Backbone and ligand atoms as CSV (ligand in chain L), in Angstrom:
chain,resi,resn,atom,element,x,y,z
A,1,MET,N,N,86.718,133.322,166.178
A,1,MET,CA,C,88.075,133.784,165.846
A,1,MET,C,C,88.656,132.952,164.703
A,2,LYS,N,N,88.454,131.593,164.817
A,2,LYS,CA,C,88.977,130.701,163.782
A,2,LYS,C,C,88.282,131.002,162.446
A,3,ALA,N,N,86.966,131.184,162.529
A,3,ALA,CA,C,86.183,131.485,161.327
A,3,ALA,C,C,86.669,132.779,160.684
A,4,PHE,N,N,87.003,133.731,161.532
A,4,PHE,CA,C,87.493,135.018,161.033
A,4,PHE,C,C,88.823,134.843,160.298
A,5,LYS,N,N,89.711,133.979,160.912
A,5,LYS,CA,C,91.025,133.720,160.293
A,5,LYS,C,C,90.860,133.111,158.910
A,6,ILE,N,N,89.980,132.099,158.818
A,6,ILE,CA,C,89.754,131.433,157.525
A,6,ILE,C,C,89.218,132.433,156.506
A,7,PHE,N,N,88.270,133.250,156.981
A,7,PHE,CA,C,87.701,134.270,156.103
A,7,PHE,C,C,88.796,135.213,155.609
A,8,PHE,N,N,89.676,135.597,156.553
A,8,PHE,CA,C,90.747,136.539,156.222
A,8,PHE,C,C,91.718,135.932,155.200
A,9,ILE,N,N,92.099,134.651,155.425
A,9,ILE,CA,C,93.023,133.968,154.512
A,9,ILE,C,C,92.388,133.833,153.127
A,10,ARG,N,N,91.118,133.417,153.097
A,10,ARG,CA,C,90.426,133.280,151.807
A,10,ARG,C,C,90.416,134.599,151.046
A,11,LYS,N,N,90.123,135.654,151.784
A,11,LYS,CA,C,90.055,136.977,151.152
A,11,LYS,C,C,91.417,137.375,150.589
A,12,THR,N,N,92.468,137.092,151.386
A,12,THR,CA,C,93.828,137.426,150.960
A,12,THR,C,C,94.194,136.654,149.686
A,13,VAL,N,N,93.890,135.346,149.693
A,13,VAL,CA,C,94.182,134.508,148.522
A,13,VAL,C,C,93.440,135.038,147.299
A,14,LEU,N,N,92.189,135.431,147.522
A,14,LEU,CA,C,91.374,135.956,146.423
A,14,LEU,C,C,92.003,137.232,145.848
A,15,VAL,N,N,92.401,138.123,146.746
A,15,VAL,CA,C,93.006,139.394,146.307
A,15,VAL,C,C,94.297,139.129,145.539
A,16,ILE,N,N,95.146,138.233,146.069
A,16,ILE,CA,C,96.405,137.898,145.387
A,16,ILE,C,C,96.109,137.299,144.015
A,17,GLY,N,N,95.143,136.399,143.973
A,17,GLY,CA,C,94.755,135.753,142.715
A,17,GLY,C,C,94.322,136.764,141.674
A,18,ILE,N,N,93.430,137.662,142.077
A,18,ILE,CA,C,92.934,138.686,141.142
A,18,ILE,C,C,94.086,139.568,140.662
A,19,THR,N,N,94.965,139.944,141.608
A,19,THR,CA,C,96.118,140.782,141.256
A,19,THR,C,C,96.997,140.081,140.228
A,20,MET,N,N,97.259,138.769,140.458
A,20,MET,CA,C,98.128,138.034,139.541
A,20,MET,C,C,97.496,137.920,138.152
A,21,ILE,N,N,96.183,137.656,138.115
A,21,ILE,CA,C,95.499,137.569,136.819
A,21,ILE,C,C,95.581,138.914,136.102
A,22,PHE,N,N,95.354,139.987,136.845
A,22,PHE,CA,C,95.430,141.335,136.276
A,22,PHE,C,C,96.821,141.608,135.711
A,23,LEU,N,N,97.863,141.260,136.506
A,23,LEU,CA,C,99.245,141.496,136.066
A,23,LEU,C,C,99.567,140.673,134.819
A,24,LEU,N,N,99.085,139.430,134.810
A,24,LEU,CA,C,99.333,138.549,133.669
A,24,LEU,C,C,98.751,139.154,132.399
A,25,PHE,N,N,97.472,139.596,132.486
A,25,PHE,CA,C,96.817,140.165,131.300
A,25,PHE,C,C,97.472,141.465,130.857
A,26,SER,N,N,97.841,142.308,131.835
A,26,SER,CA,C,98.446,143.577,131.435
A,26,SER,C,C,99.811,143.344,130.805
A,27,SER,N,N,100.564,142.333,131.283
A,27,SER,CA,C,101.870,142.070,130.664
A,27,SER,C,C,101.684,141.469,129.272
A,28,LEU,N,N,100.635,140.632,129.097
A,28,LEU,CA,C,100.362,140.080,127.763
A,28,LEU,C,C,100.041,141.201,126.785
A,29,ASN,N,N,99.201,142.151,127.228
A,29,ASN,CA,C,98.840,143.275,126.359
A,29,ASN,C,C,100.064,144.101,125.969
A,30,THR,N,N,100.945,144.310,126.944
A,30,THR,CA,C,102.148,145.099,126.666
A,30,THR,C,C,103.011,144.375,125.646
A,31,THR,N,N,103.214,143.066,125.851
A,31,THR,CA,C,104.032,142.276,124.932
A,31,THR,C,C,103.429,142.318,123.535
A,32,GLU,N,N,102.102,142.162,123.484
A,32,GLU,CA,C,101.418,142.167,122.193
A,32,GLU,C,C,101.606,143.502,121.474
A,33,SER,N,N,101.453,144.606,122.246
A,33,SER,CA,C,101.569,145.899,121.574
A,33,SER,C,C,103.004,146.164,121.132
A,34,ILE,N,N,103.991,145.634,121.876
A,34,ILE,CA,C,105.384,145.784,121.437
A,34,ILE,C,C,105.583,145.010,120.128
A,35,LEU,N,N,105.041,143.768,120.089
A,35,LEU,CA,C,105.193,142.941,118.890
A,35,LEU,C,C,104.474,143.541,117.696
A,36,ASN,N,N,103.350,144.225,117.942
A,36,ASN,CA,C,102.558,144.752,116.836
A,36,ASN,C,C,103.024,146.112,116.338
A,37,THR,N,N,103.925,146.750,117.062
A,37,THR,CA,C,104.397,148.055,116.619
A,37,THR,C,C,105.411,147.867,115.493
A,38,PRO,N,N,105.123,148.400,114.295
A,38,PRO,CA,C,106.101,148.220,113.214
A,38,PRO,C,C,107.403,148.966,113.517
A,39,THR,N,N,108.496,148.334,113.167
A,39,THR,CA,C,109.811,148.937,113.369
A,39,THR,C,C,110.274,149.506,112.034
A,40,LYS,N,N,110.963,150.630,112.077
A,40,LYS,CA,C,111.557,151.176,110.857
A,40,LYS,C,C,113.027,150.775,110.817
A,41,HIS,N,N,113.432,150.175,109.697
A,41,HIS,CA,C,114.827,149.776,109.508
A,41,HIS,C,C,115.413,150.640,108.400
A,42,VAL,N,N,116.689,150.941,108.510
A,42,VAL,CA,C,117.341,151.740,107.469
A,42,VAL,C,C,118.380,150.883,106.749
A,43,VAL,N,N,118.313,150.873,105.420
A,43,VAL,CA,C,119.370,150.266,104.608
A,43,VAL,C,C,120.059,151.429,103.892
A,44,ASN,N,N,121.319,151.628,104.204
A,44,ASN,CA,C,122.069,152.680,103.516
A,44,ASN,C,C,122.610,152.154,102.203
A,45,ILE,N,N,122.620,153.008,101.216
A,45,ILE,CA,C,123.265,152.646,99.948
A,45,ILE,C,C,124.570,153.434,99.961
A,46,TYR,N,N,125.666,152.667,100.087
A,46,TYR,CA,C,126.938,153.310,100.368
A,46,TYR,C,C,128.054,152.566,99.665
A,47,GLN,N,N,128.904,153.298,98.946
A,47,GLN,CA,C,130.028,152.723,98.198
A,47,GLN,C,C,129.571,151.565,97.317
A,48,MET,N,N,128.485,151.831,96.582
A,48,MET,CA,C,127.945,150.881,95.599
A,48,MET,C,C,127.457,149.577,96.232
A,49,LYS,N,N,127.019,149.664,97.488
A,49,LYS,CA,C,126.482,148.478,98.171
A,49,LYS,C,C,125.258,148.853,98.982
A,50,PHE,N,N,124.364,147.867,99.163
A,50,PHE,CA,C,123.258,148.020,100.113
A,50,PHE,C,C,123.778,147.541,101.469
A,51,VAL,N,N,123.701,148.395,102.469
A,51,VAL,CA,C,124.252,148.067,103.796
A,51,VAL,C,C,123.152,148.167,104.867
A,52,PRO,N,N,122.750,147.070,105.506
A,52,PRO,CA,C,123.233,145.699,105.294
A,52,PRO,C,C,122.637,145.092,104.018
A,53,GLU,N,N,123.371,144.151,103.464
A,53,GLU,CA,C,122.954,143.526,102.206
A,53,GLU,C,C,121.762,142.597,102.423
A,54,ILE,N,N,121.785,141.896,103.570
A,54,ILE,CA,C,120.675,141.008,103.939
A,54,ILE,C,C,120.073,141.572,105.217
A,55,ILE,N,N,118.767,141.744,105.219
A,55,ILE,CA,C,118.134,142.293,106.418
A,55,ILE,C,C,116.936,141.437,106.801
A,56,GLN,N,N,116.795,141.209,108.121
A,56,GLN,CA,C,115.659,140.452,108.651
A,56,GLN,C,C,114.724,141.411,109.347
A,57,VAL,N,N,113.455,141.355,109.013
A,57,VAL,CA,C,112.467,142.251,109.628
A,57,VAL,C,C,111.233,141.427,109.995
A,58,ARG,N,N,110.333,142.054,110.755
A,58,ARG,CA,C,109.041,141.415,111.015
A,58,ARG,C,C,108.058,141.857,109.953
A,59,LYS,N,N,107.095,140.994,109.662
A,59,LYS,CA,C,106.050,141.338,108.693
A,59,LYS,C,C,105.372,142.640,109.134
A,60,GLY,N,N,105.249,143.593,108.217
A,60,GLY,CA,C,104.619,144.877,108.539
A,60,GLY,C,C,105.612,145.977,108.896
A,61,ASP,N,N,106.879,145.596,109.094
A,61,ASP,CA,C,107.908,146.615,109.366
A,61,ASP,C,C,108.153,147.466,108.111
A,62,ILE,N,N,108.805,148.584,108.326
A,62,ILE,CA,C,109.123,149.502,107.224
A,62,ILE,C,C,110.634,149.486,106.996
A,63,ILE,N,N,111.035,149.435,105.743
A,63,ILE,CA,C,112.458,149.632,105.429
A,63,ILE,C,C,112.586,150.937,104.661
A,64,GLU,N,N,113.563,151.730,105.076
A,64,GLU,CA,C,113.880,152.954,104.347
A,64,GLU,C,C,115.281,152.806,103.768
A,65,TRP,N,N,115.388,152.907,102.448
A,65,TRP,CA,C,116.684,152.884,101.789
A,65,TRP,C,C,117.135,154.329,101.606
A,66,VAL,N,N,118.347,154.636,102.014
A,66,VAL,CA,C,118.856,156.009,101.898
A,66,VAL,C,C,120.130,155.999,101.059
A,67,ASN,N,N,120.140,156.799,100.007
A,67,ASN,CA,C,121.333,156.848,99.158
A,67,ASN,C,C,122.392,157.769,99.749
A,68,LYS,N,N,123.490,157.169,100.197
A,68,LYS,CA,C,124.600,157.938,100.773
A,68,LYS,C,C,125.722,158.149,99.757
A,69,ASP,N,N,125.528,157.651,98.541
A,69,ASP,CA,C,126.540,157.829,97.483
A,69,ASP,C,C,126.257,159.111,96.714
A,70,ILE,N,N,127.272,159.555,95.963
A,70,ILE,CA,C,127.046,160.745,95.129
A,70,ILE,C,C,126.421,160.357,93.790
A,71,VAL,N,N,126.494,159.069,93.446
A,71,VAL,CA,C,125.867,158.597,92.198
A,71,VAL,C,C,124.438,158.126,92.477
A,72,PRO,N,N,123.551,158.235,91.483
A,72,PRO,CA,C,122.177,157.779,91.708
A,72,PRO,C,C,122.053,156.252,91.729
A,73,HIS,N,N,121.094,155.774,92.506
A,73,HIS,CA,C,120.783,154.336,92.584
A,73,HIS,C,C,119.272,154.189,92.610
A,74,ASP,N,N,118.812,152.935,92.510
A,74,ASP,CA,C,117.402,152.676,92.786
A,74,ASP,C,C,117.267,151.347,93.513
A,75,VAL,N,N,116.048,151.016,93.894
A,75,VAL,CA,C,115.748,149.747,94.568
A,75,VAL,C,C,114.694,149.067,93.700
A,76,THR,N,N,115.080,147.936,93.066
A,76,THR,CA,C,114.182,147.252,92.126
A,76,THR,C,C,114.023,145.796,92.536
A,77,GLU,N,N,112.792,145.357,92.675
A,77,GLU,CA,C,112.521,143.961,93.039
A,77,GLU,C,C,113.134,143.069,91.961
A,78,ILE,N,N,113.670,141.906,92.364
A,78,ILE,CA,C,114.474,141.059,91.473
A,78,ILE,C,C,113.728,140.684,90.175
A,79,ASN,N,N,112.391,140.502,90.266
A,79,ASN,CA,C,111.599,140.183,89.060
A,79,ASN,C,C,110.936,141.432,88.469
A,80,LYS,N,N,111.417,142.585,88.913
A,80,LYS,CA,C,110.912,143.898,88.468
A,80,LYS,C,C,109.413,144.078,88.725
A,81,LYS,N,N,108.930,143.464,89.835
A,81,LYS,CA,C,107.519,143.653,90.222
A,81,LYS,C,C,107.272,145.105,90.633
A,82,TRP,N,N,108.290,145.728,91.214
A,82,TRP,CA,C,108.185,147.149,91.586
A,82,TRP,C,C,109.581,147.748,91.600
A,83,THR,N,N,109.628,149.060,91.520
A,83,THR,CA,C,110.911,149.756,91.620
A,83,THR,C,C,110.702,151.108,92.300
A,84,SER,N,N,111.751,151.587,92.935
A,84,SER,CA,C,111.680,152.932,93.524
A,84,SER,C,C,111.920,153.934,92.398
A,85,LYS,N,N,111.742,155.195,92.718
A,85,LYS,CA,C,112.223,156.226,91.788
A,85,LYS,C,C,113.751,156.213,91.837
A,86,THR,N,N,114.392,156.911,90.930
A,86,THR,CA,C,115.849,157.051,91.001
A,86,THR,C,C,116.192,157.877,92.233
A,87,LEU,N,N,117.076,157.324,93.059
A,87,LEU,CA,C,117.447,158.008,94.303
A,87,LEU,C,C,118.770,158.737,94.107
A,88,ASN,N,N,118.725,160.052,94.149
A,88,ASN,CA,C,119.956,160.838,94.124
A,88,ASN,C,C,120.507,160.911,95.545
A,89,LYS,N,N,121.673,161.543,95.689
A,89,LYS,CA,C,122.309,161.627,97.012
A,89,LYS,C,C,121.313,162.131,98.062
A,90,GLU,N,N,121.243,161.382,99.185
A,90,GLU,CA,C,120.377,161.691,100.334
A,90,GLU,C,C,118.878,161.469,100.071
A,91,ASP,N,N,118.508,161.033,98.878
A,91,ASP,CA,C,117.107,160.661,98.644
A,91,ASP,C,C,116.828,159.344,99.355
A,92,SER,N,N,115.558,159.124,99.688
A,92,SER,CA,C,115.222,157.854,100.320
A,92,SER,C,C,113.934,157.280,99.758
A,93,PHE,N,N,113.769,155.980,99.974
A,93,PHE,CA,C,112.597,155.243,99.510
A,93,PHE,C,C,112.176,154.317,100.639
A,94,SER,N,N,110.897,154.382,101.015
A,94,SER,CA,C,110.402,153.532,102.105
A,94,SER,C,C,109.375,152.545,101.584
A,95,LYS,N,N,109.377,151.362,102.179
A,95,LYS,CA,C,108.414,150.338,101.784
A,95,LYS,C,C,108.015,149.505,102.989
A,96,LYS,N,N,106.702,149.235,103.092
A,96,LYS,CA,C,106.199,148.332,104.131
A,96,LYS,C,C,106.452,146.907,103.650
A,97,ILE,N,N,107.041,146.090,104.516
A,97,ILE,CA,C,107.452,144.742,104.109
A,97,ILE,C,C,106.390,143.704,104.468
A,98,THR,N,N,105.871,143.020,103.436
A,98,THR,CA,C,104.846,142.004,103.678
A,98,THR,C,C,105.281,140.633,103.172
A,99,THR,N,N,106.418,140.579,102.491
A,99,THR,CA,C,106.879,139.322,101.917
A,99,THR,C,C,108.410,139.332,101.789
A,100,ASN,N,N,109.011,138.152,101.672
A,100,ASN,CA,C,110.458,138.065,101.391
A,100,ASN,C,C,110.713,138.492,99.962
A,101,PHE,N,N,111.826,139.110,99.717
A,101,PHE,CA,C,112.207,139.378,98.313
A,101,PHE,C,C,113.691,139.701,98.198
A,102,ASP,N,N,114.198,139.487,96.994
A,102,ASP,CA,C,115.545,139.935,96.640
A,102,ASP,C,C,115.375,141.170,95.775
A,103,TYR,N,N,116.363,142.003,95.765
A,103,TYR,CA,C,116.288,143.214,94.949
A,103,TYR,C,C,117.664,143.588,94.432
A,104,PHE,N,N,117.684,144.524,93.517
A,104,PHE,CA,C,118.961,145.000,92.971
A,104,PHE,C,C,118.822,146.463,92.580
A,105,CYS,N,N,119.920,147.041,92.131
A,105,CYS,CA,C,119.881,148.413,91.620
A,105,CYS,C,C,119.881,148.288,90.102
A,106,SER,N,N,118.839,148.798,89.453
A,106,SER,CA,C,118.745,148.603,87.997
A,106,SER,C,C,119.748,149.476,87.232
A,107,ILE,N,N,120.365,150.426,87.940
A,107,ILE,CA,C,121.379,151.275,87.308
A,107,ILE,C,C,122.746,150.578,87.344
A,108,HIS,N,N,122.987,149.814,88.433
A,108,HIS,CA,C,124.245,149.056,88.593
A,108,HIS,C,C,123.829,147.643,88.993
A,109,ILE,N,N,123.637,146.795,87.999
A,109,ILE,CA,C,122.967,145.508,88.285
A,109,ILE,C,C,123.756,144.555,89.186
A,110,VAL,N,N,125.024,144.887,89.460
A,110,VAL,CA,C,125.779,144.027,90.399
A,110,VAL,C,C,125.392,144.300,91.858
A,111,MET,N,N,124.701,145.407,92.100
A,111,MET,CA,C,124.324,145.753,93.478
A,111,MET,C,C,123.060,144.993,93.858
A,112,LYS,N,N,123.184,144.139,94.876
A,112,LYS,CA,C,122.049,143.281,95.256
A,112,LYS,C,C,121.811,143.287,96.759
A,113,GLY,N,N,120.571,142.962,97.109
A,113,GLY,CA,C,120.241,142.838,98.528
A,113,GLY,C,C,119.054,141.917,98.696
A,114,SER,N,N,118.798,141.499,99.937
A,114,SER,CA,C,117.580,140.714,100.174
A,114,SER,C,C,116.955,141.012,101.530
A,115,VAL,N,N,115.643,140.820,101.543
A,115,VAL,CA,C,114.834,141.093,102.720
A,115,VAL,C,C,114.147,139.796,103.148
A,116,HIS,N,N,114.350,139.421,104.397
A,116,HIS,CA,C,113.747,138.195,104.948
A,116,HIS,C,C,112.818,138.553,106.097
A,117,ILE,N,N,111.685,137.886,106.130
A,117,ILE,CA,C,110.754,138.083,107.240
A,117,ILE,C,C,111.031,137.049,108.309
A,118,LYS,N,N,111.213,137.546,109.547
A,118,LYS,CA,C,111.416,136.651,110.710
A,118,LYS,C,C,110.084,136.013,111.043
A,119,GLU,N,N,110.098,134.729,111.295
A,119,GLU,CA,C,108.847,134.043,111.698
A,119,GLU,C,C,108.614,134.231,113.178
L,1,CU,CU,CU,123.153,151.654,91.888
């Protein structure tokens, strides 16, 4: 009877242990897949401003700039490494973010914004 009890307790501990390891790994996988899913962020261009002007994203996320003004704008990297097409009202431009950068509108050079990657 005593031997049976010990056997039973050992088996129970083993089952609990395996269950906990399984739960731990499945929660790690879920967390990882949440972290790895790129998020889409929207920057509106509104009343001659990029809104929000400063945005923090994760590496690999997508930013979509949408022109909500009636005048055309664009999105140009501060050193002119790249630029969007001219965005008319309701036009948008999307970019996958892999690095920090500042940008401006080359049509209205006072309009500025920046993108920061969260570590
Ligand atoms: Cu502009």
